[in-house]
Backbone bond lengths (Angstrom), bond angles and torsions (degrees), N, CA, C in turn:
res aa  C-N    CA-C-N  psi(-1)  N-CA   C-N-CA  omega(-1)  CA-C   N-CA-C  phi
1 M - - - 1.460 - - 1.523 108.98 -
2 Q 1.333 116.56 155.88 1.451 121.23 174.96 1.521 109.43 -82.77
3 S 1.319 116.74 143.79 1.455 121.21 -176.69 1.517 109.52 -157.08
4 I 1.325 114.59 168.49 1.459 121.81 169.37 1.522 106.96 -106.04
5 V 1.320 116.13 121.95 1.463 121.33 -176.11 1.529 109.79 -112.18
6 M 1.305 116.56 127.16 1.460 122.23 171.57 1.524 106.79 -80.20
7 T 1.331 116.44 113.51 1.460 121.40 -173.27 1.525 113.43 -94.94
8 A 1.334 115.82 -17.96 1.463 121.12 -179.86 1.517 107.80 -162.75
9 V 1.323 116.05 171.64 1.464 120.85 173.25 1.520 107.90 -84.79
10 G 1.334 116.94 130.81 1.454 117.29 -179.63 1.510 114.01 164.19
11 T 1.312 115.62 -149.97 1.463 123.98 -177.61 1.527 109.67 -76.99
12 P 1.338 117.74 171.25 1.463 119.18 -176.72 1.527 115.32 -55.44
13 D 1.320 118.09 -21.71 1.473 118.71 -177.91 1.528 113.11 -72.20
14 V 1.353 118.10 -2.30 1.473 119.42 173.74 1.527 110.77 -80.30
15 L 1.332 117.23 -6.85 1.464 121.98 177.35 1.523 108.97 -87.04
16 K 1.320 116.98 115.93 1.461 122.00 -174.61 1.531 110.85 -115.00
17 F 1.316 115.36 133.52 1.463 122.24 176.05 1.523 107.61 -84.81
18 Q 1.343 117.01 112.42 1.460 119.83 -174.33 1.525 110.54 -158.39
19 G 1.320 115.90 171.63 1.447 121.40 177.45 1.517 111.22 -77.56
20 S 1.341 115.70 145.84 1.462 122.61 176.99 1.516 108.73 -139.06
21 P 1.338 118.02 156.83 1.467 119.62 176.91 1.526 110.60 -60.51
22 E 1.311 116.94 136.30 1.455 121.28 179.71 1.528 109.09 -75.29
23 P 1.336 118.34 128.19 1.472 120.15 -178.59 1.524 110.99 -67.42
24 E 1.313 115.95 149.33 1.463 121.74 -179.91 1.518 110.62 -127.19
25 I 1.298 116.20 153.73 1.458 121.87 176.41 1.527 110.08 -65.14
26 T 1.333 116.35 129.92 1.467 120.73 179.31 1.525 112.42 -123.23
27 Q 1.341 117.28 -16.52 1.457 121.78 -178.88 1.533 109.62 -121.18
28 P 1.318 118.41 149.39 1.468 120.25 -176.31 1.527 114.32 -63.60
29 T 1.349 117.59 -20.08 1.468 119.72 179.83 1.531 112.13 -100.25
30 D 1.324 117.17 12.25 1.465 121.31 178.82 1.522 111.83 -78.57
31 I 1.337 115.46 148.81 1.458 121.72 166.46 1.528 108.26 -121.81
32 K 1.324 115.53 145.97 1.458 120.56 175.09 1.518 107.97 -106.42
33 V 1.341 115.21 129.84 1.457 121.10 -174.40 1.525 109.76 -117.89
34 K 1.318 115.33 129.78 1.462 120.62 167.60 1.510 106.97 -82.28
35 L 1.319 116.60 110.59 1.460 121.05 -175.15 1.524 110.54 -77.23
36 L 1.325 115.69 132.88 1.456 121.67 176.68 1.514 111.96 -107.07
37 A 1.330 116.46 -18.10 1.463 120.76 179.38 1.518 109.46 -161.97
38 A 1.336 115.08 153.55 1.467 121.88 177.29 1.514 108.70 -135.68
39 G 1.329 116.50 130.08 1.454 120.36 176.16 1.521 110.71 -75.60
40 V 1.326 115.81 149.10 1.462 121.92 175.92 1.519 107.26 -113.75
41 N 1.323 116.55 125.89 1.461 122.29 -175.80 1.529 110.62 -123.72
42 P 1.335 117.40 156.45 1.467 119.30 176.91 1.523 113.70 -53.87
43 V 1.341 118.00 -32.34 1.461 119.08 179.28 1.523 110.78 -61.66
44 D 1.344 117.35 -31.28 1.468 119.63 177.98 1.527 110.31 -61.97
45 T 1.326 116.17 -42.20 1.465 119.62 -178.32 1.524 110.71 -70.34
46 K 1.340 116.53 -33.85 1.463 119.53 179.05 1.524 111.13 -69.90
47 V 1.331 116.26 -39.55 1.468 119.66 176.86 1.524 110.07 -63.73
48 R 1.315 115.87 -42.46 1.468 119.88 -179.73 1.528 111.75 -63.41
49 S 1.330 117.70 -40.12 1.463 120.91 -174.87 1.521 113.30 -87.62
50 N 1.349 117.18 -25.86 1.470 120.20 -175.82 1.517 114.52 -109.35
51 G 1.332 116.97 -20.40 1.450 120.28 -179.56 1.510 112.58 118.61
52 L 1.320 115.66 156.25 1.458 122.39 -178.61 1.525 111.36 -75.25
53 F 1.327 115.59 166.06 1.464 120.65 -177.96 1.530 112.24 -80.08
54 Y 1.328 117.22 -6.73 1.465 120.67 -176.42 1.529 109.10 -128.68
55 D 1.319 115.82 147.43 1.463 121.03 -179.59 1.529 110.99 -72.17
56 N 1.308 114.88 149.62 1.473 122.16 174.13 1.525 111.97 53.52
57 A 1.338 115.86 38.90 1.471 120.37 -176.17 1.529 113.43 -93.92
58 L 1.316 118.07 -9.55 1.460 120.34 -179.63 1.520 111.35 -82.23
59 P 1.329 117.56 147.41 1.462 127.74 -5.45 1.528 110.84 -72.01
60 A 1.334 115.85 155.38 1.458 119.78 -174.83 1.519 110.74 -140.31
61 I 1.327 115.24 153.22 1.462 122.38 173.46 1.525 107.61 -103.63
62 L 1.315 116.47 119.82 1.462 121.79 -177.00 1.533 111.08 -87.20
63 G 1.329 114.93 -178.61 1.459 121.05 175.37 1.507 112.67 104.27
64 C 1.347 117.00 104.24 1.462 120.96 -179.88 1.522 112.56 -81.31
65 D 1.331 117.35 -32.34 1.465 121.75 -173.56 1.521 111.71 -97.28
66 G 1.340 115.87 132.26 1.460 120.41 177.11 1.509 112.36 -143.07
67 A 1.336 114.98 156.44 1.469 121.36 173.59 1.513 107.52 -146.84
68 G 1.324 115.25 139.31 1.456 118.36 -179.30 1.514 111.73 -177.34
69 E 1.322 115.22 -161.76 1.460 122.35 -174.00 1.518 110.38 -116.77
70 V 1.326 116.27 133.13 1.461 121.50 177.46 1.531 108.67 -69.46
71 I 1.337 116.13 124.05 1.469 120.18 -178.87 1.527 112.87 -115.70
72 E 1.330 117.15 -10.52 1.468 120.69 178.77 1.517 108.31 -157.97
73 I 1.331 117.45 145.08 1.462 120.98 179.77 1.522 110.37 -132.12
74 G 1.343 114.93 148.79 1.455 120.63 176.42 1.522 111.62 -73.46
75 S 1.315 116.07 168.22 1.463 121.33 -172.74 1.525 113.51 -66.12
76 A 1.336 118.32 -22.00 1.469 121.42 -177.88 1.528 113.00 -108.03
77 V 1.324 117.79 9.88 1.468 120.23 -179.57 1.524 109.58 -69.20
78 S 1.335 116.29 131.31 1.462 120.66 -178.37 1.523 113.82 -123.73
79 R 1.326 116.91 -14.49 1.457 119.86 -173.63 1.533 113.35 -93.71
80 F 1.334 117.34 -19.51 1.462 120.16 -172.60 1.519 111.31 -133.87
81 N 1.326 113.44 155.99 1.457 121.91 173.83 1.529 108.98 -122.24
82 I 1.311 115.55 159.24 1.452 119.44 175.18 1.530 109.16 -59.48
83 G 1.312 115.12 133.33 1.463 121.02 -178.07 1.523 113.82 100.34
84 D 1.339 117.90 -13.74 1.463 119.90 178.49 1.531 110.41 -64.55
85 K 1.328 114.97 144.29 1.461 121.67 176.48 1.527 108.65 -97.92
86 V 1.325 116.20 124.18 1.461 120.66 -172.38 1.525 111.63 -127.50
87 W 1.328 114.64 155.94 1.470 122.11 170.88 1.508 107.74 -131.52
88 F 1.322 116.73 155.60 1.463 119.76 -176.47 1.518 110.72 -168.87
89 C 1.327 114.65 162.21 1.460 123.69 169.47 1.517 106.04 -119.65
90 H 1.319 116.20 105.66 1.469 120.10 -174.43 1.526 109.20 -159.49
91 G 1.334 115.68 134.49 1.456 120.88 174.49 1.521 112.58 82.39
92 G 1.324 114.75 -173.93 1.454 121.42 175.37 1.511 115.75 84.78
93 L 1.337 117.23 9.31 1.462 120.37 -177.63 1.531 112.52 -111.66
94 G 1.341 115.86 -0.93 1.460 119.48 175.85 1.508 115.01 119.13
95 R 1.334 117.29 -10.93 1.461 119.64 178.00 1.529 108.92 -104.69
96 E 1.333 116.95 -67.69 1.466 119.92 174.74 1.531 109.83 -86.91
97 Q 1.321 115.18 152.51 1.454 120.44 177.87 1.530 110.19 -59.44
98 G 1.323 116.59 142.26 1.449 121.83 173.78 1.515 111.90 -88.55
99 N 1.346 115.60 -165.45 1.460 120.85 -167.68 1.521 115.28 -111.75
100 Y 1.324 117.90 10.62 1.467 120.46 171.91 1.536 107.43 -80.53
101 A 1.310 116.90 62.74 1.466 121.35 -173.95 1.520 109.57 -162.77
102 Q 1.320 115.74 171.27 1.463 120.36 -178.27 1.524 113.25 -80.09
103 Y 1.348 117.58 -24.54 1.468 121.28 -177.79 1.523 109.75 -141.97
104 N 1.324 114.89 153.74 1.454 120.33 170.51 1.523 108.64 -147.35
105 V 1.323 115.79 157.03 1.464 123.33 177.13 1.514 107.67 -126.31
106 L 1.333 116.31 133.09 1.452 121.05 179.37 1.518 109.85 -150.99
107 D 1.326 115.33 160.47 1.461 120.07 175.62 1.526 109.23 -65.07
108 E 1.326 116.21 140.37 1.459 120.28 -177.31 1.527 112.85 -59.26
109 R 1.341 117.63 -23.92 1.463 120.57 -178.71 1.519 112.10 -62.08
110 W 1.332 117.45 -25.43 1.461 120.08 -170.50 1.523 112.85 -101.80
111 A 1.316 117.45 12.79 1.464 122.12 175.20 1.518 109.43 -120.84
112 S 1.326 115.70 162.18 1.460 121.67 178.49 1.521 108.28 -144.51
113 L 1.339 116.09 154.90 1.463 119.42 175.04 1.521 108.77 -65.77
114 M 1.324 116.80 129.76 1.458 119.78 -178.29 1.531 110.52 -76.71
115 P 1.321 118.17 159.64 1.471 120.14 178.80 1.531 111.56 -57.09
116 Q 1.309 116.24 137.26 1.457 120.23 -179.70 1.527 111.63 -64.46
117 S 1.325 116.29 -26.86 1.462 120.67 -176.65 1.525 113.34 -85.55
118 Y 1.345 117.44 -7.43 1.462 120.76 -177.24 1.521 111.44 -93.34
119 S 1.316 115.33 146.29 1.452 120.83 166.07 1.532 107.89 -76.96
120 F 1.333 116.50 167.95 1.463 119.20 175.31 1.524 110.62 -61.66
121 I 1.331 117.16 -34.23 1.462 121.38 178.40 1.523 110.18 -61.19
122 E 1.326 116.73 -49.24 1.463 120.58 -179.76 1.523 111.49 -64.79
123 A 1.326 116.69 -39.69 1.461 120.06 179.99 1.519 111.67 -64.31
124 A 1.331 116.69 -41.27 1.465 119.96 -179.85 1.521 112.09 -68.92
125 A 1.328 117.08 -24.27 1.461 120.74 -179.68 1.520 113.18 -75.11
126 S 1.335 117.50 -12.59 1.455 119.37 -159.06 1.527 119.45 -105.97
127 P 1.327 122.23 -39.60 1.472 119.28 -165.71 1.521 115.64 -55.08
128 L 1.317 118.48 -52.98 1.471 119.60 -175.42 1.518 111.21 -61.97
129 V 1.330 118.02 -44.02 1.468 118.85 -176.34 1.520 111.81 -73.00
130 M 1.328 117.68 -33.68 1.464 118.94 178.18 1.526 111.09 -68.75
131 I 1.321 117.07 -44.13 1.464 120.17 178.85 1.535 110.44 -64.82
132 T 1.329 116.41 -40.44 1.463 120.80 179.59 1.517 111.24 -64.14
133 A 1.326 116.99 -49.72 1.467 120.42 -178.01 1.518 110.90 -63.67
134 W 1.322 116.87 -42.08 1.475 121.06 178.50 1.525 110.30 -60.51
135 G 1.320 116.29 -49.37 1.463 120.39 -178.56 1.513 112.49 -60.45
136 A 1.343 116.20 -42.50 1.456 119.99 -178.53 1.526 111.87 -68.59
137 L 1.325 116.81 -46.09 1.461 120.21 -175.65 1.523 113.25 -73.56
138 F 1.313 116.33 -44.48 1.464 120.03 -168.97 1.526 113.44 -103.51
139 D 1.335 117.59 -47.28 1.461 119.24 -177.80 1.526 111.80 -75.37
140 R 1.323 117.30 -46.37 1.454 120.97 178.22 1.531 111.22 -87.41
141 G 1.328 116.98 -41.19 1.458 120.55 -172.94 1.511 115.15 -87.90
142 G 1.331 117.97 -18.39 1.457 120.45 178.96 1.519 114.11 58.98
143 L 1.322 117.75 31.02 1.463 121.47 -175.69 1.524 111.02 -62.56
144 E 1.337 115.76 133.98 1.456 122.28 -179.11 1.522 110.22 -123.49
145 A 1.325 115.18 161.00 1.457 121.19 175.65 1.519 110.29 -57.22
146 G 1.343 115.61 138.01 1.453 120.49 178.41 1.516 114.27 89.06
147 Q 1.328 117.88 -12.76 1.456 120.45 177.75 1.529 110.52 -83.31
148 T 1.332 115.07 165.04 1.462 121.93 177.21 1.520 109.09 -106.05
149 V 1.317 116.08 131.68 1.457 121.27 177.43 1.524 109.32 -121.57
150 L 1.316 116.13 137.23 1.467 122.82 171.05 1.517 107.63 -102.30
151 I 1.322 116.72 119.64 1.459 122.44 178.96 1.520 108.31 -112.45
152 H 1.306 116.34 112.64 1.460 119.84 178.69 1.537 110.52 -75.27
153 A 1.327 115.58 146.48 1.470 122.26 178.86 1.519 111.45 54.32
154 G 1.321 115.31 56.45 1.461 120.55 -174.95 1.511 115.23 -65.54
155 A 1.323 117.98 -16.25 1.457 120.12 178.47 1.524 112.48 -89.47
156 G 1.321 117.48 -4.81 1.456 121.24 -177.91 1.514 113.38 -77.12
157 G 1.327 115.69 179.37 1.454 120.84 -177.07 1.512 113.21 -58.62
158 V 1.330 117.39 -52.53 1.463 120.93 177.77 1.523 110.49 -74.92
159 G 1.331 116.80 -41.44 1.451 121.31 -174.51 1.513 113.72 -59.90
160 H 1.333 117.43 -42.33 1.475 118.65 -175.03 1.532 111.34 -71.83
161 I 1.327 116.95 -26.25 1.468 119.91 172.98 1.523 110.40 -76.96
162 A 1.337 116.48 -38.89 1.464 120.57 179.69 1.526 111.14 -60.42
163 I 1.323 117.39 -39.03 1.468 120.12 177.96 1.522 110.00 -59.14
164 Q 1.324 116.52 -46.88 1.461 120.25 -177.41 1.520 111.52 -65.31
165 L 1.336 117.48 -42.22 1.461 120.39 179.57 1.526 111.01 -65.92
166 A 1.323 117.28 -39.71 1.458 120.34 179.57 1.527 110.80 -64.53
167 K 1.318 117.26 -39.24 1.467 119.75 178.08 1.528 110.65 -68.66
168 L 1.338 117.28 -36.37 1.460 120.02 175.71 1.530 111.10 -60.61
169 K 1.333 115.96 -30.98 1.460 121.09 179.29 1.519 111.99 -77.22
170 G 1.322 116.66 -17.80 1.454 119.97 -177.81 1.512 113.97 93.70
171 A 1.341 117.02 23.20 1.459 121.69 -179.38 1.529 110.71 -91.47
172 R 1.321 114.77 159.36 1.465 121.52 169.39 1.520 107.22 -87.39
173 V 1.337 117.19 129.71 1.465 121.73 -173.65 1.524 110.88 -113.24
174 I 1.329 115.07 121.20 1.461 123.00 167.52 1.520 106.28 -108.34
175 T 1.321 117.66 136.92 1.461 119.04 -179.38 1.517 110.68 -140.17
176 T 1.333 116.30 157.73 1.461 122.36 177.13 1.518 109.68 -110.16
177 V 1.339 115.35 141.71 1.460 122.28 175.82 1.526 108.31 -144.83
178 S 1.338 115.68 174.31 1.462 119.59 -174.40 1.518 114.62 -105.32
179 S 1.339 118.98 -9.58 1.457 119.31 -174.11 1.523 111.08 -150.48
180 E 1.329 115.24 162.89 1.460 120.81 176.75 1.523 111.03 -63.57
181 Q 1.316 117.33 -36.51 1.464 120.74 178.62 1.530 110.28 -61.72
182 K 1.331 116.66 -44.70 1.455 119.77 178.35 1.525 111.10 -69.35
183 S 1.329 116.03 -31.12 1.463 119.61 176.30 1.527 110.54 -61.83
184 D 1.320 116.33 -44.79 1.472 120.05 177.90 1.528 110.65 -61.93
185 F 1.324 116.07 -38.94 1.466 121.57 -179.62 1.523 111.37 -62.12
186 V 1.333 117.47 -49.59 1.468 119.34 -176.16 1.529 111.50 -71.80
187 K 1.315 117.09 -27.78 1.467 118.88 174.95 1.526 110.50 -65.15
188 R 1.330 116.30 -37.23 1.474 119.73 177.21 1.525 110.89 -65.33
189 L 1.310 116.89 -27.69 1.467 121.00 178.15 1.521 112.07 -77.07
190 G 1.324 116.60 -16.71 1.456 119.84 178.64 1.515 115.77 120.06
191 A 1.349 118.41 0.56 1.461 119.89 179.80 1.520 110.24 -57.95
192 D 1.333 116.36 135.39 1.461 121.10 -177.96 1.525 112.33 -81.89
193 E 1.336 116.68 -41.81 1.470 121.72 176.76 1.524 108.87 -136.00
194 V 1.317 115.07 143.15 1.458 121.24 -177.10 1.521 109.49 -125.61
195 I 1.325 116.22 132.31 1.466 122.23 179.32 1.524 108.51 -112.31
196 L 1.330 116.78 123.46 1.462 121.30 172.40 1.531 106.92 -82.16
197 Y 1.338 116.30 101.47 1.456 119.93 -168.35 1.524 113.41 -69.04
198 N 1.342 117.31 -19.96 1.458 118.91 178.04 1.526 112.19 -86.77
199 Q 1.329 116.43 -1.24 1.459 120.84 176.53 1.529 112.54 -116.69
200 H 1.336 116.78 -23.05 1.455 121.15 -175.55 1.521 110.07 -134.91
201 N 1.301 117.58 146.70 1.460 122.24 172.72 1.527 107.65 -71.94
202 F 1.324 116.49 116.79 1.462 118.46 -172.24 1.526 112.23 -66.89
203 V 1.319 117.49 -31.29 1.473 119.64 179.01 1.524 110.01 -63.52
204 D 1.327 116.30 -48.56 1.472 119.85 178.51 1.527 110.53 -61.18
205 A 1.333 116.48 -42.23 1.463 120.35 -177.95 1.522 111.46 -63.76
206 V 1.338 116.80 -44.45 1.462 120.08 -179.67 1.521 110.65 -63.99
207 N 1.313 116.59 -43.80 1.460 119.17 -178.98 1.527 111.71 -67.30
208 T 1.315 116.81 -31.96 1.471 119.41 174.69 1.523 110.41 -67.74
209 L 1.323 116.47 -44.68 1.464 121.02 -178.01 1.535 112.37 -66.86
210 T 1.318 117.15 -22.79 1.467 120.81 -177.59 1.530 112.14 -110.49
211 S 1.327 115.90 17.47 1.478 121.40 179.06 1.525 111.57 56.45
212 G 1.329 115.22 38.23 1.458 120.81 176.00 1.505 115.52 86.99
213 K 1.322 117.50 -6.13 1.465 119.99 -176.22 1.527 112.66 -75.75
214 G 1.342 117.57 -41.19 1.461 121.59 -170.90 1.516 111.24 93.05
215 A 1.310 116.99 171.34 1.465 122.09 -178.56 1.524 110.53 -84.66
216 D 1.319 116.62 140.42 1.465 121.00 178.59 1.520 111.33 -63.53
217 V 1.335 116.37 -37.57 1.462 122.42 177.85 1.523 107.81 -131.64
218 V 1.308 116.63 133.76 1.462 122.35 174.58 1.513 108.35 -120.82
219 F 1.322 116.45 130.66 1.462 122.83 -176.51 1.520 108.74 -119.58
220 D 1.344 115.33 109.31 1.470 121.80 -179.75 1.520 110.46 -97.29
221 T 1.322 115.50 124.05 1.463 121.09 175.98 1.523 111.14 -117.98
222 V 1.353 117.47 12.33 1.470 120.25 -165.01 1.523 113.74 -109.49
223 S 1.348 117.32 -64.00 1.469 119.60 -171.37 1.514 110.98 -166.31
224 S 1.328 115.44 166.39 1.458 119.98 177.43 1.525 110.32 -65.25
225 A 1.339 118.00 -33.50 1.463 120.75 179.04 1.525 110.70 -64.08
226 V 1.336 116.79 -44.00 1.463 120.48 178.29 1.529 109.88 -65.55
227 F 1.320 116.87 -38.90 1.471 120.52 177.72 1.533 110.39 -58.45
228 K 1.315 116.84 -47.70 1.460 120.34 -178.31 1.524 111.08 -63.23
229 E 1.339 116.75 -44.13 1.461 119.77 178.41 1.530 111.41 -62.33
230 S 1.329 116.15 -31.61 1.464 120.83 -173.96 1.524 113.34 -69.25
231 I 1.318 117.60 -17.20 1.469 119.60 178.14 1.526 109.87 -54.97
232 A 1.328 116.05 -42.05 1.466 120.68 -176.61 1.523 112.81 -76.57
233 A 1.347 117.11 -6.69 1.462 121.14 177.01 1.521 111.75 -104.75
234 T 1.328 117.15 2.28 1.467 122.09 -178.26 1.517 110.05 -99.10
235 A 1.307 117.08 133.56 1.462 122.06 -178.47 1.531 110.90 -64.25
236 H 1.317 116.35 152.28 1.465 120.21 171.93 1.530 109.20 -55.48
237 F 1.323 116.08 136.65 1.457 124.32 -177.01 1.536 112.18 66.44
238 G 1.336 116.10 19.13 1.457 120.99 178.85 1.510 112.77 -88.80
239 R 1.334 114.88 -172.86 1.466 121.46 -177.91 1.521 109.68 -127.42
240 L 1.323 115.82 134.11 1.460 122.79 179.80 1.523 107.97 -120.46
241 I 1.336 115.87 114.89 1.470 121.56 -173.31 1.522 109.37 -117.15
242 T 1.327 116.97 137.86 1.458 121.05 178.18 1.521 110.53 -131.63
243 L 1.333 115.57 154.11 1.457 121.52 173.81 1.527 111.50 -92.40
244 L 1.319 116.74 -5.71 1.458 121.35 -168.01 1.522 111.53 -120.20
245 D 1.319 115.37 169.88 1.458 120.84 173.08 1.527 107.27 -72.22
246 P 1.337 118.55 115.53 1.471 119.54 -176.70 1.517 113.95 -70.93
247 G 1.325 118.32 -10.20 1.455 120.81 179.72 1.524 111.82 72.45
248 E 1.317 115.47 -166.21 1.457 120.11 179.74 1.526 109.23 -70.93
249 L 1.325 115.93 134.01 1.452 120.86 -174.33 1.520 111.50 -127.55
250 N 1.316 115.39 141.96 1.460 121.19 163.51 1.521 105.57 -94.14
251 L 1.310 116.58 106.68 1.457 121.30 -172.86 1.514 113.72 -94.85
252 A 1.317 116.75 16.28 1.470 118.93 -176.80 1.524 111.27 -60.18
253 E 1.336 117.23 -47.04 1.461 119.92 -178.99 1.527 110.73 -70.57
254 A 1.334 117.55 -38.16 1.463 120.59 176.95 1.523 110.48 -61.45
255 R 1.326 116.08 -39.35 1.470 120.44 178.24 1.523 110.37 -66.11
256 M 1.337 116.16 -43.11 1.458 119.48 179.88 1.530 111.17 -62.17
257 R 1.335 115.84 -32.41 1.467 120.49 179.94 1.533 112.72 -84.89
258 N 1.330 117.60 -5.17 1.461 121.47 -177.85 1.535 111.38 59.02
259 L 1.323 116.12 46.23 1.459 119.77 -176.27 1.523 111.56 -82.53
260 L 1.320 115.52 145.81 1.456 121.82 164.89 1.521 107.25 -94.41
261 I 1.330 116.62 125.30 1.464 121.61 -179.08 1.522 108.37 -111.30
262 G 1.320 115.76 129.01 1.461 120.31 -177.34 1.519 112.25 -131.78
263 I 1.316 114.95 153.82 1.468 122.14 176.70 1.521 108.21 -121.35
264 E 1.328 116.51 130.99 1.454 121.99 178.92 1.528 109.52 -110.56
265 L 1.328 116.81 114.10 1.465 122.57 172.05 1.516 107.04 -126.96
266 M 1.320 116.54 97.87 1.464 119.26 -173.08 1.520 112.39 -70.31
267 L 1.334 118.23 -11.53 1.461 121.04 179.35 1.527 112.77 -77.93
268 T 1.336 117.78 -14.82 1.462 121.20 -175.34 1.527 113.35 -52.50
269 P 1.344 120.13 -46.62 1.470 118.88 -179.52 1.527 113.85 -59.87
270 M 1.340 117.11 -32.96 1.466 119.79 176.17 1.516 110.93 -73.37
271 L 1.330 116.37 -44.98 1.458 120.55 -175.53 1.517 112.49 -69.95
272 R 1.343 116.90 -31.30 1.466 120.53 -176.20 1.535 112.45 -106.11
273 D 1.333 116.98 6.78 1.471 121.81 178.72 1.532 111.43 53.25
274 L 1.320 115.24 62.89 1.463 122.34 -179.37 1.528 108.42 -112.01
275 P 1.336 117.63 89.51 1.464 120.05 -172.43 1.519 114.49 -62.91
276 E 1.334 118.35 -35.92 1.460 119.16 -179.91 1.526 111.09 -65.23
277 A 1.327 116.11 -37.78 1.466 119.69 177.39 1.527 110.78 -68.43
278 R 1.325 116.75 -36.54 1.463 119.29 177.46 1.527 110.69 -68.57
279 D 1.327 117.05 -33.26 1.467 119.84 173.75 1.523 110.70 -59.32
280 K 1.339 116.11 -38.66 1.465 120.12 177.85 1.523 110.11 -63.18
281 H 1.315 117.76 -37.86 1.463 121.02 177.32 1.526 111.37 -61.14
282 I 1.330 116.15 -40.99 1.463 119.52 178.46 1.530 110.40 -66.18
283 A 1.318 116.79 -37.38 1.461 119.94 176.92 1.521 111.16 -63.05
284 I 1.335 116.54 -37.63 1.466 120.62 176.98 1.525 110.15 -63.87
285 L 1.332 117.28 -44.65 1.469 119.77 179.51 1.524 111.34 -62.42
286 K 1.324 116.97 -38.04 1.461 119.64 178.84 1.531 110.90 -64.53
287 Q 1.330 117.06 -42.24 1.460 119.49 179.04 1.528 110.77 -68.44
288 C 1.327 116.48 -38.74 1.466 119.57 177.69 1.527 111.30 -64.74
289 A 1.325 117.11 -33.18 1.468 120.29 176.47 1.523 110.68 -64.05
290 V 1.331 116.95 -37.38 1.469 120.42 176.59 1.528 109.77 -63.57
291 F 1.335 116.82 -47.64 1.465 120.31 177.38 1.531 110.94 -58.37
292 A 1.332 115.35 -42.99 1.463 120.12 -178.24 1.519 111.25 -61.74
293 D 1.332 116.37 -46.53 1.463 119.75 -176.88 1.524 112.48 -73.83
294 N 1.333 116.10 -13.07 1.463 120.40 171.22 1.523 112.11 -91.59
295 G 1.335 116.24 5.26 1.456 121.13 177.76 1.513 114.90 74.74
296 R 1.335 116.85 23.72 1.463 120.17 -173.44 1.537 113.86 -113.52
297 L 1.322 117.56 -0.48 1.461 120.78 -179.04 1.516 108.64 -150.26
298 K 1.341 115.88 122.47 1.457 119.03 -174.91 1.525 109.88 -149.90
299 P 1.333 117.76 128.92 1.461 119.41 176.13 1.523 111.09 -75.71
300 H 1.308 115.29 148.71 1.462 120.44 172.64 1.522 108.30 -99.96
301 V 1.320 116.72 120.76 1.460 121.90 179.78 1.525 107.90 -105.00
302 S 1.318 116.10 111.92 1.462 120.44 -175.74 1.522 112.51 -84.26
303 H 1.338 116.91 -30.06 1.467 120.78 -178.30 1.523 109.42 -140.84
304 V 1.326 115.92 133.74 1.462 122.93 170.54 1.513 107.10 -118.63
305 L 1.325 116.10 119.30 1.463 121.80 -177.34 1.524 109.82 -121.94
306 P 1.318 117.94 151.31 1.467 119.27 174.06 1.522 110.63 -67.27
307 L 1.320 116.35 155.71 1.468 121.49 -177.00 1.527 112.12 -50.47
308 K 1.315 116.88 -41.54 1.468 119.87 -174.96 1.528 113.08 -65.18
309 E 1.352 117.49 -12.32 1.459 120.81 -179.66 1.533 112.27 -102.34
310 A 1.322 116.34 31.27 1.463 120.49 178.59 1.523 111.88 -58.85
311 A 1.310 117.33 -37.57 1.468 120.23 179.92 1.528 110.52 -61.32
312 K 1.327 116.72 -39.98 1.464 120.12 177.44 1.529 110.64 -63.68
313 A 1.328 116.29 -39.21 1.468 120.18 177.61 1.525 110.74 -60.02
314 H 1.324 117.16 -42.62 1.462 120.98 178.07 1.527 110.89 -63.80
315 E 1.313 116.90 -40.08 1.465 120.51 178.29 1.527 110.96 -61.76
316 L 1.323 116.93 -42.33 1.463 120.69 -179.71 1.527 110.94 -62.92
317 I 1.330 117.17 -42.56 1.464 120.22 179.31 1.522 110.45 -64.18
318 E 1.315 117.14 -41.54 1.459 119.68 -176.02 1.531 112.74 -72.14
319 K 1.327 117.49 -19.88 1.470 120.24 174.26 1.521 111.95 -77.14
320 K 1.348 117.02 -18.28 1.464 123.88 173.87 1.524 113.16 60.23
321 H 1.321 116.95 33.95 1.460 119.92 178.39 1.524 112.42 -111.37
322 T 1.319 117.91 3.27 1.457 120.43 -175.76 1.525 111.14 -92.99
323 S 1.312 115.51 158.66 1.468 122.37 172.15 1.507 108.40 -111.26
324 G 1.330 117.15 149.64 1.446 119.69 177.42 1.513 112.68 66.19
325 K 1.317 115.64 -137.51 1.463 121.94 -171.34 1.521 113.18 -120.87
326 I 1.342 114.73 158.88 1.457 123.96 172.11 1.521 107.32 -114.93
327 V 1.335 116.49 136.41 1.473 121.21 -176.61 1.520 109.31 -131.12
328 L 1.332 115.24 141.53 1.457 122.36 172.65 1.524 109.07 -95.33
329 E 1.302 117.25 126.04 1.465 121.96 177.26 1.525 108.28 -91.92
330 I 1.330 115.14 132.08 1.466 119.35 -174.10 1.520 108.90 -114.32
């Protein structure tokens, strides 16, 4: 099969378009999927530049997000039939094969039927960011209807989904972006107030918009510096959630505010083999599929590239000028 193989740790040119052995079913609960699209996420670029999560994993096929059609099932498969259209977040971290390829094999537990209203491109763009945004807002952040949430980088892959999920919950959404074009984009998604962070101090803006209270939940997808600044934009007894390592912190103000601080890493259940947590991820995808088919949740795909241009996709992500998601069409 044709695939993109990470041949070494380094720049995007270590990604090579070449033939690889086609995966085969080895367990009775396995399904074999003909991949039609693979999502590209920032974690893919970090793994490529910093190294895989497992020793001696090179060469490797990256890509956590996939969507495609079931073409073969193991003898004990009960959830899927041949011809089913599925989406999933599985592999691509150095142990199991990722989805920058024509085929993949995975246990049926880790796939779900994709939304009927989505194309394969849209489905492949979605699992990691939907699970991440859900976990950060609701599981870690405890966001409730009527509360105010600050979502940093609302035009980004996770951010633009987080805005939609927060509005589905009935929250007031404040978000930060870098340009008027991105401001228009997030307003179309439902953002109530938008802060151009390169023109305004977001802490001052949030506190003005909330009459000095701050946001009940703050979701940082950007950096440790933004996380630290966000303490002063979080309401007393609020929650501050980040996707990143917050680094060394002076928590005096966070302590005075009685903040709950949380970290969301949706890859943990895969990396630590936590099946119950992965079951929760599948439940999230099922609920998101309902929202999608009701026309209430939709990923924005800014670039669709052929599989052989995976290196270009990584370059685009690392330039940090894109909105929404990048997808490889297979």
